[in-house]
C-alpha positions in Angstrom: 149.0 161.2 72.5 146.9 158.2 71.5 144.3 158.4 68.7 141.5 157.6 71.1 141.1 159.0 74.6 141.7 156.7 77.6 138.5 158.0 79.3 135.8 160.7 79.0 133.7 162.2 81.7 130.8 164.5 81.1 128.5 166.7 83.2 126.0 168.8 81.3 127.9 170.6 78.4 131.3 170.1 80.0 133.6 167.2 79.2 136.9 166.2 80.6 138.9 163.9 78.2 141.8 161.9 79.6 144.7 161.0 77.3 147.3 158.3 78.0 150.8 159.2 76.9 153.8 156.8 76.9 156.7 158.2 78.9 160.2 156.9 79.0 159.7 155.0 82.2 155.9 154.8 82.6 152.8 156.2 81.1 151.4 159.6 82.1 148.1 161.2 81.6 146.8 164.6 80.4 143.3 166.1 80.7 141.5 168.5 78.4 138.4 170.3 79.5 135.9 171.6 76.9 132.4 172.9 76.8 130.0 172.0 73.9 127.8 174.7 72.3 125.7 175.0 69.2 126.4 177.4 66.3 123.3 177.1 64.2 122.8 173.4 63.6 126.5 172.6 64.1 127.8 171.3 67.5 131.2 172.8 68.4 133.6 172.7 71.4 135.5 175.4 73.2 138.0 175.5 76.0 136.5 178.8 77.2 134.2 178.2 80.2 131.6 180.5 81.6 130.7 180.9 85.3 128.0 178.3 85.1 130.5 175.7 83.9 133.1 176.1 86.6 131.7 173.9 89.3 131.0 171.1 86.7 134.6 171.5 85.4 136.0 171.3 88.9 134.0 168.2 89.7 135.1 166.6 86.4 138.7 167.3 87.2 138.3 165.6 90.6 136.7 162.6 88.9 139.4 162.4 86.3 142.1 162.7 88.9 140.6 159.8 90.9 140.4 157.7 87.7 144.1 158.5 86.8 145.2 157.6 90.4 143.6 154.1 90.0 145.5 153.4 86.8 
């Protein structure tokens, strides 16, 4: 995995991060989905999504997939 993500997409508190990886024949991509939340004054991330996050996550995964297909 690279040090910096290839692309990030965000809706509300949910972010889809696309990582470019070098394969033996060609690059491939992986996607991480996280939700931001505050604990006191500190901003943290979790991969646990609540019901309100699911449609945003689904939409972000569709957007990330379209972006990957263009690469």
